[in-house]
PLY file of the C-alpha trace (Angstrom):
ply
format ascii 1.0
element vertex 188
property float x
property float y
property float z
element edge 187
property int vertex1
property int vertex2
end_header
119.49 134.51 96.66
121.65 137.40 99.09
119.94 136.04 101.99
121.01 132.34 101.27
124.53 133.55 100.39
124.47 135.48 103.72
123.41 132.62 105.93
125.91 129.97 104.51
128.64 132.68 105.29
127.74 132.71 108.69
127.48 129.20 108.84
131.17 128.70 107.16
132.45 131.26 110.17
130.56 128.98 112.66
131.94 125.89 111.27
135.91 127.06 110.93
135.62 128.12 114.35
134.20 124.79 115.17
137.00 122.57 113.32
139.41 124.86 114.97
138.51 124.29 118.24
137.82 120.89 117.99
141.16 120.23 117.44
142.34 122.42 120.27
144.22 124.73 118.00
144.67 128.46 118.16
144.50 131.19 115.45
148.22 130.59 115.06
147.96 127.11 114.75
145.69 127.32 112.16
147.59 129.83 110.04
150.15 128.21 110.36
148.93 125.07 108.78
147.01 126.66 106.28
149.29 129.81 105.36
146.36 132.28 105.81
147.01 134.74 108.04
145.57 135.21 111.90
144.38 138.54 111.02
142.38 137.31 108.37
141.10 134.01 110.27
139.79 135.74 112.64
137.96 138.17 110.38
136.68 134.90 108.73
135.09 133.22 112.17
133.91 136.53 112.80
131.99 136.64 109.68
133.34 140.34 109.46
134.80 138.86 105.62
133.73 136.21 103.29
136.63 134.15 102.45
137.56 133.40 98.97
137.89 129.95 97.11
141.39 129.87 97.37
141.23 130.64 100.91
138.60 128.03 101.93
140.59 125.75 100.15
143.65 126.29 102.20
141.61 126.28 105.37
139.64 123.05 104.54
143.32 121.46 103.52
144.27 122.24 107.28
141.63 120.62 108.52
142.62 117.40 105.89
139.15 118.45 104.37
138.28 118.84 100.68
136.57 122.35 99.96
133.15 120.50 99.19
133.94 118.59 102.59
134.09 122.03 104.46
131.23 123.05 102.51
129.04 120.32 103.63
129.99 120.40 107.12
128.80 124.00 107.13
125.81 123.81 104.91
124.57 121.02 107.76
122.61 117.77 106.99
120.61 117.80 103.81
117.19 115.66 103.07
117.07 113.76 100.13
114.99 116.21 98.19
117.34 119.19 97.45
114.70 122.10 96.24
115.67 124.99 94.34
114.77 127.57 96.77
116.90 125.90 99.64
120.17 125.00 97.76
122.92 127.01 99.61
124.94 129.51 97.75
128.14 130.98 98.03
129.61 133.96 96.08
133.65 134.27 95.87
134.11 138.08 96.71
137.18 138.15 95.06
135.85 136.63 91.69
132.52 136.76 91.81
132.39 132.89 91.21
128.71 132.10 92.52
128.43 128.13 93.80
124.95 126.80 94.10
125.53 123.31 96.24
122.98 121.68 94.27
122.79 118.23 96.14
124.90 116.78 98.76
124.68 114.61 101.53
126.77 112.79 103.94
125.51 109.45 103.58
125.62 109.83 99.77
129.03 109.32 97.74
128.09 111.81 95.01
127.68 115.82 94.89
126.24 118.07 92.30
127.25 121.73 92.65
126.15 124.29 89.79
128.80 127.20 89.26
128.51 130.47 87.58
131.57 132.33 86.56
131.63 135.77 85.26
133.67 136.66 82.36
137.33 137.39 82.62
137.25 135.76 85.79
139.45 132.70 86.97
140.20 130.45 90.36
142.93 128.44 90.98
142.64 125.95 93.63
145.56 123.69 94.98
145.83 120.06 94.28
145.00 119.27 98.08
141.43 120.64 97.18
141.09 117.00 95.17
142.41 114.46 97.72
140.02 111.72 98.28
137.50 113.21 95.47
136.97 112.25 91.97
135.36 114.82 89.86
133.96 115.85 86.52
132.69 119.10 85.38
130.05 119.38 82.59
129.44 122.89 80.94
126.17 123.94 80.34
126.31 127.41 78.44
129.38 129.60 77.72
133.39 128.66 77.79
135.65 127.23 80.40
139.64 126.74 79.83
140.70 124.12 82.54
143.92 123.78 83.32
144.60 120.62 85.21
148.85 119.92 86.35
149.88 121.87 83.41
147.49 120.22 80.72
144.76 123.11 79.07
141.62 122.15 78.09
139.04 124.53 76.22
135.13 123.43 76.89
132.36 124.49 75.29
128.92 124.52 76.17
127.98 120.43 76.39
131.46 119.46 76.75
132.64 117.52 79.80
136.06 116.79 81.43
136.84 114.04 84.06
139.65 114.93 86.49
142.61 112.72 86.72
145.02 112.54 89.85
145.30 115.47 91.86
147.07 118.51 90.92
146.59 122.43 90.74
143.80 123.49 88.69
142.41 127.00 87.34
139.12 127.51 86.11
139.08 130.08 83.86
136.09 132.18 82.04
138.38 133.90 78.99
135.15 135.07 76.95
133.11 138.24 77.01
130.00 136.06 78.48
129.32 134.12 81.81
130.01 130.49 81.75
127.96 128.00 83.76
128.82 124.41 84.60
128.09 121.37 86.81
130.75 119.93 88.88
129.97 116.50 90.03
132.06 114.83 92.59
132.25 111.12 94.15
134.05 110.67 97.35
136.64 108.20 97.79
0 1
1 2
2 3
3 4
4 5
5 6
6 7
7 8
8 9
9 10
10 11
11 12
12 13
13 14
14 15
15 16
16 17
17 18
18 19
19 20
20 21
21 22
22 23
23 24
24 25
25 26
26 27
27 28
28 29
29 30
30 31
31 32
32 33
33 34
34 35
35 36
36 37
37 38
38 39
39 40
40 41
41 42
42 43
43 44
44 45
45 46
46 47
47 48
48 49
49 50
50 51
51 52
52 53
53 54
54 55
55 56
56 57
57 58
58 59
59 60
60 61
61 62
62 63
63 64
64 65
65 66
66 67
67 68
68 69
69 70
70 71
71 72
72 73
73 74
74 75
75 76
76 77
77 78
78 79
79 80
80 81
81 82
82 83
83 84
84 85
85 86
86 87
87 88
88 89
89 90
90 91
91 92
92 93
93 94
94 95
95 96
96 97
97 98
98 99
99 100
100 101
101 102
102 103
103 104
104 105
105 106
106 107
107 108
108 109
109 110
110 111
111 112
112 113
113 114
114 115
115 116
116 117
117 118
118 119
119 120
120 121
121 122
122 123
123 124
124 125
125 126
126 127
127 128
128 129
129 130
130 131
131 132
132 133
133 134
134 135
135 136
136 137
137 138
138 139
139 140
140 141
141 142
142 143
143 144
144 145
145 146
146 147
147 148
148 149
149 150
150 151
151 152
152 153
153 154
154 155
155 156
156 157
157 158
158 159
159 160
160 161
161 162
162 163
163 164
164 165
165 166
166 167
167 168
168 169
169 170
170 171
171 172
172 173
173 174
174 175
175 176
176 177
177 178
178 179
179 180
180 181
181 182
182 183
183 184
184 185
185 186
186 187
């Protein structure tokens, strides 16, 4: 799994540079549009650091992409069959959040992502990360508290939550045990 994580970090670094270069933006331009410092962007593009989920969302938003859209571009074209051994895996260096892209294709409207959120960890994503997508979360094991636009939803294993209009959303594992959940996304 570490090889897949390292490979995806390299591909993310390359994709961010390609997205920036393709728009003719300098590091300063991307920093201004994303709220991420030039130094951080430079280190990410050189694959010296792995960006957090929050930083990736900010960068994706600056490119007018969702986090899923940026990850999909970094992961490349997929096949219709998604084998577990080749599914891209990425770890958020800040929270330890582990994201496995179970299924995604540019020509398919649905994506599946499996997330493992360690105990006592939380990730907050801005409303911009939910533009142009509809999503739901299905908890497989453990418990998860989703706070969407100020409304708190405690979820246990088996529970499923469909998201409303784009709003800042926090995924929190307030328990002492890991939480695993599936995110299903549909692009609109």
